C-alpha positions as CSV (number, residue, x, y, z in Angstrom):
1,X,-17.3,12.6,14.2
2,X,-14.8,15.4,14.6
3,X,-15.5,18.8,12.7
4,X,-13.7,18.6,9.7
5,X,-10.5,20.4,9.4
6,X,-9.0,22.0,6.0
7,X,-6.1,20.0,5.1
8,X,-3.4,21.3,2.5
9,X,-2.5,17.5,1.0
10,X,-3.8,14.4,1.3
11,X,-2.3,10.7,1.0
12,X,-5.5,8.5,-0.7
13,X,-5.7,4.7,-0.8
14,X,-6.5,2.9,-4.1
15,X,-8.0,-0.6,-3.5
16,X,-11.5,-0.3,-1.9
17,X,-11.2,3.8,-1.7
18,X,-11.3,4.6,-5.5
19,X,-12.3,1.1,-6.7
20,X,-13.3,-2.4,-5.8
21,X,-11.2,-4.7,-8.1
22,X,-12.8,-3.9,-11.8
23,X,-15.5,-1.7,-10.4
24,X,-14.9,2.0,-9.9
25,X,-16.5,3.3,-6.4
26,X,-18.2,6.7,-7.8
27,X,-17.5,8.8,-4.9
28,X,-14.0,7.8,-4.8
29,X,-13.8,9.3,-8.4
30,X,-15.6,12.2,-7.4
31,X,-13.0,12.9,-4.6
32,X,-10.1,13.1,-6.7
33,X,-11.8,15.3,-9.4
34,X,-12.4,17.7,-6.6
35,X,-9.0,17.6,-5.2
36,X,-7.8,18.2,-8.5
37,X,-10.5,21.0,-9.1
38,X,-9.1,22.8,-5.9
39,X,-5.5,22.4,-7.0
40,X,-4.8,20.5,-3.6
41,X,-1.8,18.1,-4.0
42,X,-2.2,14.5,-3.4
43,X,-0.5,11.2,-3.3
44,X,-2.1,7.9,-4.2
45,X,-0.4,5.6,-1.6
46,X,-1.0,1.8,-2.3
47,X,0.2,-1.7,-0.8
48,X,-0.5,-3.1,-4.0
49,X,2.7,-4.5,-5.6
50,X,1.4,-6.1,-8.5
51,X,1.3,-3.4,-11.0
52,X,3.8,-0.6,-11.6
53,X,3.0,3.2,-11.2
54,X,2.9,3.8,-14.8
55,X,0.3,0.7,-15.2
56,X,-1.7,1.8,-12.3
57,X,-1.7,5.2,-14.2
58,X,-3.2,3.4,-17.7
59,X,-5.6,1.7,-15.6
60,X,-7.1,4.6,-13.8
61,X,-7.4,6.4,-17.0
62,X,-8.8,3.6,-19.2
63,X,-10.9,1.8,-16.7
64,X,-12.0,4.3,-14.3
65,X,-11.5,7.9,-16.3
66,X,-9.2,9.1,-13.7
67,X,-6.3,11.2,-15.4
68,X,-3.1,11.7,-13.1
69,X,0.6,11.9,-13.4
70,X,2.3,8.9,-12.9
71,X,4.8,10.6,-10.2
72,X,1.6,11.1,-7.8
73,X,1.5,7.0,-7.3
74,X,3.6,5.6,-4.9
75,X,3.3,1.9,-4.3
76,X,4.7,-0.3,-1.8
77,X,7.2,-1.8,-4.5
78,X,8.7,1.8,-4.8
79,X,8.9,2.0,-1.0
80,X,10.7,-1.3,-0.8
81,X,13.4,-0.8,-3.2
82,X,13.8,2.4,-1.9
83,X,14.3,0.8,1.7
84,X,16.8,-1.6,0.1
85,X,18.5,1.1,-1.3
86,X,19.1,3.0,2.1
87,X,19.9,-0.7,4.0
88,X,22.7,-0.8,1.4
89,X,22.8,-4.6,2.2
90,X,23.9,-5.8,-1.5
91,X,22.6,-6.1,-4.8
92,X,21.2,-9.8,-4.8
93,X,17.5,-10.7,-4.5
94,X,15.0,-13.3,-4.6
95,X,11.5,-12.2,-5.0
96,X,8.2,-13.8,-4.5
97,X,5.7,-11.6,-6.2
98,X,4.2,-10.2,-9.6
99,X,6.0,-8.5,-12.4
100,X,5.3,-5.1,-10.9
101,X,7.3,-5.8,-7.8
102,X,10.1,-7.7,-9.8
103,X,10.4,-5.1,-12.6
104,X,10.7,-2.3,-10.2
105,X,13.3,-3.9,-7.9
106,X,15.4,-5.4,-10.7
107,X,15.4,-2.0,-12.9
108,X,17.0,-0.4,-9.9
109,X,20.4,-2.3,-10.4
110,X,19.4,-5.5,-8.5
111,X,20.1,-9.2,-9.6
112,X,18.3,-12.2,-9.5
113,X,19.7,-14.8,-7.2
114,X,17.8,-18.1,-5.9
115,X,20.2,-19.4,-3.8
116,X,22.2,-16.8,-1.8
117,X,20.7,-13.6,-2.2
118,X,21.1,-10.6,0.0
119,X,17.1,-9.9,0.3
120,X,14.1,-12.2,0.1
121,X,11.3,-10.0,-0.9
122,X,7.8,-11.4,-0.4
123,X,4.5,-9.6,-2.0
124,X,1.3,-10.6,-3.3
125,X,1.6,-13.6,-6.1
126,X,-1.2,-14.8,-7.9
127,X,0.9,-17.4,-8.9
128,X,2.5,-19.1,-5.8
129,X,4.0,-22.2,-5.6
130,X,5.4,-24.6,-3.0
131,X,8.8,-24.2,-5.1
132,X,8.7,-20.4,-4.7
133,X,8.2,-20.8,-0.9
134,X,10.9,-23.3,-0.6
135,X,13.4,-21.1,-2.3
136,X,12.4,-18.1,0.1
137,X,12.6,-20.3,2.9
138,X,16.0,-21.5,2.6
139,X,17.4,-18.0,1.2
140,X,16.2,-16.6,4.7
141,X,17.7,-19.3,6.7
142,X,21.0,-19.0,5.0
143,X,20.5,-15.4,6.2
144,X,19.1,-12.7,3.5
145,X,17.1,-10.3,4.8
146,X,13.5,-10.8,4.9
147,X,11.1,-8.1,3.4
148,X,7.6,-8.0,3.3
149,X,5.9,-5.6,1.1
150,X,2.9,-4.8,2.9
151,X,0.8,-6.7,5.5
152,X,-2.4,-6.8,4.1
153,X,-3.9,-10.1,4.9
154,X,-6.7,-9.4,2.3
155,X,-7.5,-7.8,-1.1
156,X,-10.8,-6.1,-1.4
157,X,-12.3,-6.9,-4.7
158,X,-15.6,-7.0,-6.5
159,X,-15.7,-11.0,-5.7
160,X,-15.0,-10.3,-2.0
161,X,-11.9,-10.3,0.3
162,X,-9.1,-12.3,-1.5
163,X,-5.8,-13.4,0.2
164,X,-3.2,-10.5,0.3
165,X,0.4,-10.2,0.7
166,X,0.5,-10.2,4.3
167,X,-1.2,-13.8,4.2
168,X,1.9,-15.0,1.9
169,X,4.6,-13.0,4.5
170,X,3.1,-14.9,7.4
171,X,3.1,-18.0,5.5
172,X,6.9,-17.5,5.1
173,X,7.4,-16.2,8.7
174,X,5.7,-19.5,9.8
175,X,8.1,-21.6,7.7
176,X,11.2,-19.7,8.9
177,X,10.2,-18.7,12.2
178,X,11.9,-15.2,11.1
179,X,9.8,-12.0,11.3
180,X,9.9,-9.9,8.3
181,X,10.5,-6.0,7.9
182,X,7.4,-4.9,6.6
183,X,7.6,-1.9,4.2
184,X,4.1,-0.6,3.2
185,X,1.2,0.8,5.2
186,X,1.1,1.1,8.2
187,X,4.6,1.0,8.7
188,X,6.7,4.5,9.2
189,X,9.2,3.6,6.4
190,X,6.5,4.0,3.5
191,X,4.4,6.8,5.4
192,X,7.6,9.1,6.4
193,X,8.5,8.9,2.4
194,X,4.9,9.8,1.3
195,X,4.7,12.7,3.3
196,X,8.3,14.0,2.3
197,X,7.0,13.7,-1.4
198,X,4.0,15.9,-0.6
199,X,6.6,18.5,0.9
200,X,4.1,19.2,3.7
201,X,3.8,19.2,7.4
202,X,2.2,16.3,8.9
203,X,-0.5,18.0,10.8
204,X,-1.6,19.7,7.3
205,X,-2.0,15.9,5.3
206,X,-5.0,13.8,5.7
207,X,-4.8,9.9,4.9
208,X,-8.0,8.6,3.4
209,X,-8.5,5.0,3.3
210,X,-11.0,1.9,3.8
211,X,-8.9,-0.4,5.8
212,X,-8.5,0.3,9.6
213,X,-5.5,-2.0,10.0
214,X,-3.5,-0.6,7.0
215,X,-4.7,2.9,6.0
216,X,-5.9,4.4,9.3
217,X,-3.0,2.6,11.4
218,X,-0.6,4.4,9.3
219,X,-2.1,7.7,10.5
220,X,-2.4,6.7,14.0
221,X,1.0,5.3,14.4
222,X,2.6,8.2,12.4
223,X,0.9,11.3,13.8
224,X,-1.3,11.9,10.5
225,X,-5.1,12.6,10.8
226,X,-7.3,9.9,9.2
227,X,-10.7,9.7,7.1
228,X,-11.8,6.1,7.0
229,X,-14.5,5.4,4.4
230,X,-16.3,2.3,4.5
231,X,-16.4,1.2,1.3
232,X,-14.1,-1.6,1.4
233,X,-12.3,-3.8,4.1
234,X,-13.6,-2.1,7.2
235,X,-17.3,-2.4,7.6
236,X,-19.7,0.3,8.8
237,X,-21.0,-1.7,11.6
238,X,-17.3,-1.8,12.8
239,X,-16.5,1.7,13.3
240,X,-17.8,1.9,16.8
241,X,-16.0,-1.1,18.0
242,X,-12.7,0.1,16.7
243,X,-9.9,0.5,19.7
244,X,-8.8,4.0,18.6
245,X,-11.3,6.1,16.4
246,X,-9.9,7.6,12.9
247,X,-10.4,11.3,13.1
248,X,-13.0,10.9,10.6
249,X,-15.3,8.2,9.4
250,X,-17.7,8.4,6.4
251,X,-19.9,5.8,4.3
252,X,-19.2,7.9,1.3
253,X,-16.3,10.2,0.2
254,X,-19.2,12.3,-1.0
255,X,-19.7,13.4,2.6
256,X,-16.3,15.1,3.0
257,X,-16.3,18.8,3.2
258,X,-13.2,20.4,2.0
């Protein structure tokens, strides 16, 4: 492992890094508290689209005893609607996803349209039905821009690895034979905005997460150093087989030296 460098800011994943489902990861909580104690800027960067930043903030406080401001929580939902605004293709949207995703998009001036939307946005939907998939498929076939909120195939929880947003996006890709535009980690769309929000140079930022395919690839593909913690998706025994190693790899965030 590389000698630990001192970083001026941190991008931190949530699921599998700070908590797993409804269970806190104690070392993750201590890591955040140490960042706060040292007054080091950080941003939670999460591919989870099921909850709004406000809901995430309240959950962190009530369930895990972690107190942060809402503005430091950057979700794939926010990144998705930021991208839609930049693309400026129109204001009609059909969404496969939870309320956290729907509310964020609709609150930014978009209107619900099932038959002829400008965009079809697909994220994690825990109430996925055949009809929802059908409406998304037909709208994409009619020419709607197809956006996948994030490529995570699995969601780490205390129960195990559950189906993630990426598995639903792949389902719609299979039914339409159209590749989606992915927004969340590891894509540059989300990472560029996250670094911009920290207002730091890339070389002064560390991406911290548990998932090699998203968190660590987000750093590798966007010139950001990475810290892989094996408390969630990527297992300790997999580290030696990774095609490109993260900058650092730890079994626990307690092992990080600031």
